[in-house]
C-alpha positions, 0 to 999 in steps of 0.5 A: 319306741317313739315317745310313747315309750319314754326315757330309760337308762342306767348308770352303774355304780357305786357309795357315808356318815358324818364324823361325830363331834369331837369331845371337848376338854373335861371341866377343871376344878381349881385348887382350894386355898390354904388358910393364911397366917398373919395378914399376908396375902397369898395368891393361888396358881390357876389350873394348868391344862395338858395339850389334848392328843388326837386319836381315831377319826376325832381328837379329844380335847385337852386333859386338865391338871388341878390347880392350887390356890383359891377355889376355882372352876375351869371349864374345859373347851367344848368343840366340834371335830377338834376340841375347842378352847374355852376360858375357865371361870374365875376362882371363888374368894377364899376366907382370909386369915386373922392377924394381930393388928388387923384383919386381912382378906386373902384373894382367890386363886387365879382363873383356870384356862380352857383346854387346848385344842385336840388334834384330829385323828388321821384319815382311815384307809382309802377304799378300793373298788367293791368286790360286787362291781364285776363288769362283764367282758363285751363278747365277740360274735362267733359263727356265721352271721344271721340276717333278720328281714323285718320282724322275727317272732319267737315262741319257745326258746331262741338260741342265737349261739352268740352269732352276729344278728343283723336286721334290715330296719333303722340303723341305730349307729346313727343315733336314730330314735324314730324307730318303733318297729322291733327286730324280734317279738317274743311271745308270752313265755318265750326266751331269747338268748346268746345274741350279739346284735348289729346296727340295723336293729330298729326297736330291738326286742319286744316282749308281749308277755312274760319273757326271759332275755339272757346274754344279749348285747346291743352295741347301738340302740335306736329308741329302745333296746328292749320293751316290756309290753306284757300286762298284769302278772307278767314278768320280763327277766333281763340278765347277763346282758350289755347295752351301749349308745342309747341317746335316751332310754335302754329298757322301756317298761309299758305294761300296766301291772307287770314287772321287769327284773334286771340282773347282772347288766352292763350299760355304757353311754346311755340316757337311762338304763330303765324308764317306766312309760311316761308321756302318752301312757296312762296316769293310773298304770303301776309297774314294778322294777327290780334292779340288782347288779349293774355296772353303769358308765356314762349314764344319765339315770339308772332308773326313771319311774313314775310315782305310781311305780316301785323300783328297788335297787341293789349293787349299783356300781357307777362312774360318770352316772349322776343319778341312780333313781329319779321320779316323774309324775304319772303319764308325763315327763314332769319331775317330782319333789318327793326325793332327797332334799325335795328333788326328784333324786335319790331314795323315796317311797318309790325309789328304794335303796340305801347308801350301801347299795351303791358303789363308785368305780373309784379305780377310774380316777386318781385319788384316795377316798374314804367311801365308795357310796354314790351321792343321791344326785347333783341337785340333792347334794350341793355344797357352798352357798347353796349347800343342801342338808345331809341325806341320811345314809349318804353323809359321806358320798362321792359325786361327779366333778369336772366336765362330763363327770369324768372325776370324783369328789367327796362330799361330807356332812358338816353341821348338818349340811354338805361340804367338799372334802378334798379336790376333784380326782381326775381320770386315771386313763392316761389318754383322757387325763391330759385333756383336763389339765389346766394348761389347756385353759389358755387355748380355749380363752378365745372360744365362747361357749354356752353351757349344755349347748351343742359342740362338735370337737370333743375335748375342745376348750372354751369359756362362758364369759362368766369365769367358768371354763368349758369343755366339749364332752359327752355329758350324761343326760344330754346325749339328745342335745346334739346330733353329734353327742357332744355339748359344752360343759362349763364349770368352775376350776376343777384342776 
């Protein structure tokens, strides 16, 4: 629909905990000195320390062997991650013995040294794709094609029997977002199932009340694929279905007081999977969405909701999908700061999910990772000079890297803030991987590029004149920035 039915779409899915600080060396006690006979001076030997051995994910500091000689306290090395070295305190003074001809004071034992650094344990086994991430196979239409002229109204149950359904409305294969006319209108209580749609389908399906949409497949989307208009107490259940090619949102939710349930959904190349009504809608309207079992590839956001709404996410599997849930101010497109690290991203009172509800599709890249938890978003998880605080439950997570988020990189929690762990794992697809090789950078040196601006030739290289290399790609979240879908994505070296 037009702007009154704003942005929605998914991203599917995918994946954390700080490593506990490593134990330092225990405190050493120096040996006690033996009494001196005569006036001779004895010197005690300091406490010796054995090298600590690593073990498990965190190494332990070195063990201490008591020294002989004067009383001495050696303090063990405290340290984070690997046991740190610490110099022991000087041994106390022992009382000297008395000798004929004069007294003599014996010197205390030598200073004990701190424990040697313990080595960290080996990394755990690499994760594999979660068994919860099961993408459906895109179906092929069967039987005789069906042509719908204008809008068809459905009451009761309409079974398309997996036939191709073509319309006479706007052609969505061109990325047309101006259509507000639906191909199918479903009356309250109606069901539409088993359809493979064509290209001239306008604004897809509208639900006037409670409805069930089952096993429907949209290879192209104009403004929306499905719009929920039903009001208070009404529920739209959308399940076992797939969507591709949405510049903006896929599922639009307008009805005040209604609920949308999304279950077992595949979505690819979309701005958003789901969006509750934004600009032009009532600022007091409240909606509920429950999203369970999504595979999202190349999706800007899985869910976009207002702070009046409630979204619950589970079993979200994703690749090239930077944000899972984002919040907006009611009745507008203005973002909020109620999410992770004062951004609009990640878990909040409105976006309800935890790290274990997310799963990165790690088989899409080359590399080994110790988690499949997806980071909360590109603005809430930052490293380096602008590193953000660790988000509880997402201490170790995977975020997109390389232009178009075609790679994964692991972020980990260190001293309360995020840092990178390892490099950028680039695409495993043998046709795509060579496009990201650093050997291409020289060819793009003469091409000037501006980040997020439109470009025309997919995989072309350029540079932004400020030390970053750029590629012309389909960038999730920027599908509306170019009539040809492609924009320049400029980043620091990723290869």
